[in-house]
C-alpha atoms as an extended CHARMM CRD file, in Angstrom:
* protein
*
        79  EXT
         1         1  MET       CA             13.5530000000       10.1390000000        5.4620000000  PROA      1               0.0000000000
         2         2  GLN       CA             16.4070000000        9.4980000000        3.1440000000  PROA      2               0.0000000000
         3         3  PRO       CA             17.9770000000       11.6600000000        0.4270000000  PROA      3               0.0000000000
         4         4  VAL       CA             17.8950000000       10.4210000000       -3.1390000000  PROA      4               0.0000000000
         5         5  GLN       CA             21.2410000000        8.9300000000       -4.1250000000  PROA      5               0.0000000000
         6         6  ASP       CA             22.7370000000        7.2020000000       -7.1480000000  PROA      6               0.0000000000
         7         7  LEU       CA             23.0690000000        4.0210000000       -5.1010000000  PROA      7               0.0000000000
         8         8  THR       CA             20.0040000000        2.8830000000       -3.1920000000  PROA      8               0.0000000000
         9         9  VAL       CA             19.2850000000       -0.0920000000       -0.9510000000  PROA      9               0.0000000000
        10        10  GLU       CA             15.5100000000        0.1390000000       -1.3050000000  PROA      10              0.0000000000
        11        11  ASP       CA             13.6700000000       -1.1670000000       -4.3490000000  PROA      11              0.0000000000
        12        12  ARG       CA             11.2910000000        1.7980000000       -4.5460000000  PROA      12              0.0000000000
        13        13  VAL       CA             12.0360000000        4.5800000000       -7.0050000000  PROA      13              0.0000000000
        14        14  SER       CA             10.8640000000        8.0880000000       -6.2420000000  PROA      14              0.0000000000
        15        15  ARG       CA             11.0170000000       11.4260000000       -8.0650000000  PROA      15              0.0000000000
        16        16  THR       CA             11.3070000000       13.2590000000       -4.7810000000  PROA      16              0.0000000000
        17        17  GLN       CA             14.3330000000       14.3670000000       -2.8280000000  PROA      17              0.0000000000
        18        18  TYR       CA             13.0820000000       12.6360000000        0.3350000000  PROA      18              0.0000000000
        19        19  GLN       CA             10.8470000000        9.6470000000        0.8120000000  PROA      19              0.0000000000
        20        20  TYR       CA              9.1750000000        8.2620000000        3.9420000000  PROA      20              0.0000000000
        21        21  SER       CA              7.6130000000        4.8080000000        4.0240000000  PROA      21              0.0000000000
        22        22  LEU       CA              4.8270000000        3.9590000000        6.4200000000  PROA      22              0.0000000000
        23        23  GLU       CA              4.1240000000        0.2310000000        6.7380000000  PROA      23              0.0000000000
        24        24  ASP       CA              1.5690000000       -1.8210000000        8.6330000000  PROA      24              0.0000000000
        25        25  ALA       CA              0.3320000000       -5.3930000000        8.4370000000  PROA      25              0.0000000000
        26        26  SER       CA             -3.2250000000       -4.0690000000        8.4520000000  PROA      26              0.0000000000
        27        27  ALA       CA             -4.4840000000       -2.2750000000        5.3300000000  PROA      27              0.0000000000
        28        28  ASP       CA             -7.2730000000       -0.7420000000        7.4370000000  PROA      28              0.0000000000
        29        29  GLU       CA             -4.7080000000        0.8390000000        9.7800000000  PROA      29              0.0000000000
        30        30  LEU       CA             -2.8370000000        2.3330000000        6.8290000000  PROA      30              0.0000000000
        31        31  SER       CA             -6.0470000000        3.6710000000        5.3390000000  PROA      31              0.0000000000
        32        32  THR       CA             -6.7540000000        5.3810000000        8.6580000000  PROA      32              0.0000000000
        33        33  TRP       CA             -3.3310000000        6.8410000000        9.4270000000  PROA      33              0.0000000000
        34        34  VAL       CA             -1.8020000000        7.7270000000        6.0470000000  PROA      34              0.0000000000
        35        35  PRO       CA             -4.2340000000       10.5990000000        5.3240000000  PROA      35              0.0000000000
        36        36  LYS       CA             -3.7360000000       11.9270000000        8.8680000000  PROA      36              0.0000000000
        37        37  LEU       CA              0.0540000000       11.8600000000        8.5330000000  PROA      37              0.0000000000
        38        38  VAL       CA             -0.0140000000       13.4690000000        5.0840000000  PROA      38              0.0000000000
        39        39  ALA       CA             -2.3430000000       16.2250000000        6.3220000000  PROA      39              0.0000000000
        40        40  LYS       CA             -0.0150000000       17.0270000000        9.2350000000  PROA      40              0.0000000000
        41        41  LEU       CA              3.0790000000       17.0400000000        7.0060000000  PROA      41              0.0000000000
        42        42  GLN       CA              1.4080000000       19.2890000000        4.4120000000  PROA      42              0.0000000000
        43        43  VAL       CA              0.9860000000       22.1330000000        6.9150000000  PROA      43              0.0000000000
        44        44  LEU       CA              4.6700000000       22.1850000000        7.8810000000  PROA      44              0.0000000000
        45        45  PRO       CA              6.3660000000       25.1690000000        6.2230000000  PROA      45              0.0000000000
        46        46  GLN       CA              9.6390000000       23.2180000000        5.9100000000  PROA      46              0.0000000000
        47        47  LEU       CA              8.0210000000       20.7330000000        3.5260000000  PROA      47              0.0000000000
        48        48  ARG       CA              6.3540000000       21.1810000000        0.1620000000  PROA      48              0.0000000000
        49        49  ASP       CA              4.6490000000       18.9260000000       -2.3580000000  PROA      49              0.0000000000
        50        50  VAL       CA              3.8090000000       16.3140000000        0.2890000000  PROA      50              0.0000000000
        51        51  ALA       CA              1.9450000000       13.4160000000       -1.3090000000  PROA      51              0.0000000000
        52        52  THR       CA              1.1970000000        9.7330000000       -0.9310000000  PROA      52              0.0000000000
        53        53  ASP       CA              1.3440000000        6.8830000000       -3.4110000000  PROA      53              0.0000000000
        54        54  GLN       CA             -1.1750000000        4.8050000000       -1.4780000000  PROA      54              0.0000000000
        55        55  GLN       CA             -3.7660000000        3.3370000000       -3.8280000000  PROA      55              0.0000000000
        56        56  ASN       CA             -7.0360000000        2.2760000000       -2.2070000000  PROA      56              0.0000000000
        57        57  GLY       CA             -9.2160000000        2.1910000000       -5.3060000000  PROA      57              0.0000000000
        58        58  GLY       CA             -8.3190000000       -1.3090000000       -6.4690000000  PROA      58              0.0000000000
        59        59  LEU       CA            -10.8820000000       -3.8070000000       -7.6420000000  PROA      59              0.0000000000
        60        60  LEU       CA            -12.1420000000       -6.5330000000       -5.3380000000  PROA      60              0.0000000000
        61        61  ALA       CA            -13.5390000000       -9.9250000000       -6.2690000000  PROA      61              0.0000000000
        62        62  ASP       CA            -15.1360000000      -12.4760000000       -3.9700000000  PROA      62              0.0000000000
        63        63  LEU       CA            -14.8810000000      -16.0950000000       -5.0060000000  PROA      63              0.0000000000
        64        64  VAL       CA            -17.4430000000      -18.6240000000       -3.7810000000  PROA      64              0.0000000000
        65        65  VAL       CA            -16.4590000000      -22.2370000000       -4.4340000000  PROA      65              0.0000000000
        66        66  ASP       CA            -19.2180000000      -24.7710000000       -4.9990000000  PROA      66              0.0000000000
        67        67  ARG       CA            -17.4660000000      -27.5720000000       -3.1260000000  PROA      67              0.0000000000
        68        68  ASP       CA            -19.8270000000      -30.3120000000       -4.3540000000  PROA      68              0.0000000000
        69        69  THR       CA            -19.2110000000      -29.4660000000       -8.0100000000  PROA      69              0.0000000000
        70        70  ALA       CA            -15.4890000000      -28.9670000000       -7.4150000000  PROA      70              0.0000000000
        71        71  SER       CA            -15.3050000000      -32.3900000000       -5.7600000000  PROA      71              0.0000000000
        72        72  ARG       CA            -17.0740000000      -34.0660000000       -8.6900000000  PROA      72              0.0000000000
        73        73  LEU       CA            -14.5590000000      -32.4450000000      -11.0530000000  PROA      73              0.0000000000
        74        74  GLY       CA            -11.6190000000      -33.6520000000       -8.9430000000  PROA      74              0.0000000000
        75        75  ILE       CA            -10.7230000000      -30.1810000000       -7.6860000000  PROA      75              0.0000000000
        76        76  CYS       CA             -9.7010000000      -29.9530000000       -4.0340000000  PROA      76              0.0000000000
        77        77  PRO       CA             -9.8380000000      -26.3090000000       -2.9070000000  PROA      77              0.0000000000
        78        78  ARG       CA             -7.6250000000      -25.4810000000        0.0370000000  PROA      78              0.0000000000
        79        79  LEU       CA             -8.8380000000      -22.5530000000        2.0910000000  PROA      79              0.0000000000
């Protein structure tokens, strides 16, 4: 946790007095542990207005490349 200051090293801006960042290379791990951590922090009487800015409701698109057609058009997909 770090107090809000006029000069900050981080690039994230927050309206709160303290901010805690939880990071993981796996989005699935974050989706599992962030709600658990927030729930535990919310019951501590020393803290109030505990929240997360995690956004899991983004859109997802799957792209299927027709390699034969792409090749005929001179497109070389690199996967």
